[in-house]
C-alpha positions in Angstrom: -73.9 -58.2 7.1 -72.4 -59.4 10.6 -72.7 -56.4 13.1 -70.8 -58.2 15.9 -66.8 -58.8 15.2 -66.1 -62.3 14.7 -63.5 -64.5 16.5 -61.2 -64.4 13.3 -61.4 -60.5 12.9 -60.0 -60.6 16.3 -57.5 -63.2 15.7 -56.6 -61.1 12.5 -56.3 -57.9 14.5 -53.9 -59.4 17.0 -51.9 -61.1 14.8 -51.5 -57.7 12.9 -50.6 -56.2 16.1 -47.8 -58.5 17.1 -46.2 -58.2 13.2 -46.8 -54.5 13.2 -45.1 -53.9 16.9 -42.1 -55.9 15.4 -42.0 -54.5 12.3 -42.3 -50.9 13.5 -39.3 -51.5 15.7 -37.0 -52.8 13.3 -37.7 -50.1 10.9 -37.3 -47.6 13.4 -34.0 -48.7 14.0 -32.4 -48.6 10.7 -29.0 -49.5 11.8 -30.6 -53.0 13.5 -32.3 -53.7 10.0 -29.3 -52.8 8.4 -27.3 -55.5 10.1 -30.1 -58.2 9.9 -30.5 -57.8 6.0 -27.1 -56.7 4.9 -27.7 -53.1 3.8 -25.3 -50.4 4.3 -27.4 -47.3 6.2 -27.0 -43.7 4.9 -29.0 -40.8 6.2 -31.7 -41.0 3.2 -32.1 -44.9 4.0 -32.4 -43.9 7.5 -35.1 -41.3 6.7 -37.1 -43.6 4.9 -36.7 -46.4 7.2 -38.3 -44.4 10.0 -41.0 -43.0 7.8 -42.2 -46.5 7.0 -42.0 -47.3 10.8 -44.5 -44.4 11.0 -46.6 -46.1 9.0 -46.5 -49.5 10.5 -46.9 -47.5 14.0 -50.3 -46.1 12.7 -51.2 -49.6 11.5 -50.3 -51.4 14.3 -52.5 -48.8 16.5 -55.5 -49.5 14.3 -55.1 -53.2 14.6 -55.3 -52.5 18.5 -58.1 -50.1 17.9 -59.5 -52.9 15.8 -59.0 -55.8 18.4 -60.5 -53.4 21.2 -63.6 -52.4 19.1 -67.2 -54.1 19.7 -68.9 -53.7 16.1 -67.9 -54.6 12.8 -68.8 -50.8 11.4 -66.3 -49.6 13.9 -63.4 -51.2 12.1 -64.5 -51.8 8.5 -62.6 -48.8 7.3 -59.4 -50.3 8.8 -59.8 -53.7 6.9 -60.5 -52.0 4.0 -57.3 -49.7 4.3 -55.2 -52.8 5.2 -56.0 -54.5 2.4 -55.5 -51.3 0.3 -52.1 -51.1 1.5 -51.0 -54.6 1.1 -52.0 -54.6 -2.5 -50.0 -51.4 -2.9 -47.1 -52.9 -1.1 -46.9 -55.6 -3.4 -47.2 -53.7 -6.5 -44.3 -51.8 -5.1 -42.1 -55.0 -4.2 -42.8 -56.3 -7.5 -41.6 -53.1 -9.5 -38.8 -52.8 -7.1 -37.8 -56.4 -6.2 -34.2 -55.7 -7.2 -33.9 -52.7 -4.9 -33.7 -54.8 -1.5 -32.1 -57.9 -0.8 -33.6 -61.0 -1.5 -33.8 -62.2 2.1 -35.9 -58.5 2.8 -38.1 -59.4 -0.3 -38.9 -62.9 0.8 -39.7 -61.9 4.5 -42.0 -59.1 3.0 -43.6 -61.1 0.6 -44.6 -64.0 3.4 -45.7 -61.7 5.8 -47.7 -59.3 3.4 -49.0 -62.7 1.7 -50.3 -64.0 5.3 -51.7 -60.4 6.1 -53.5 -59.9 2.9 -55.5 -63.4 2.9 -56.0 -62.6 6.8 -57.6 -59.3 5.9 -59.6 -60.4 2.7 -61.0 -63.1 4.9 -61.9 -61.2 7.6 -63.5 -58.8 5.0 -65.9 -61.1 3.3 -66.6 -63.3 6.6 -67.7 -60.1 7.9 -69.8 -59.0 5.2 -71.6 -62.8 5.2 -69.8 -63.4 1.4 -68.0 -66.3 3.6 -69.0 -68.7 6.2 -67.2 -67.7 9.7 -63.9 -69.8 9.6 -63.9 -69.9 13.5 
């Protein structure tokens, strides 16, 4: 197992951090997200949106800490948690596909898939199951 954090892992954390900041802001201000995706906001939807923003904020901060970390053992649990979160979000997306606008589903699908691939590759490389890509 590679003890140092590989460049690919750092890049994954950086990409996730940047996307996380964007999605945190979007979901924290549901009126803006509603306008972007054509959703009528309600107090209940606003509450759910801000709860999702809080989750994104936590995951974004964990990626910042992962980016700043020096050893794989310091961030392994973050990578595993990200993989679990992304798989669970895909299950949610499939079950509730009709509940959200198509544009939002496509965006969630693309971003989620990119992040899932990055975190899976990160895990496999750090665990010496795959040759380092960078």
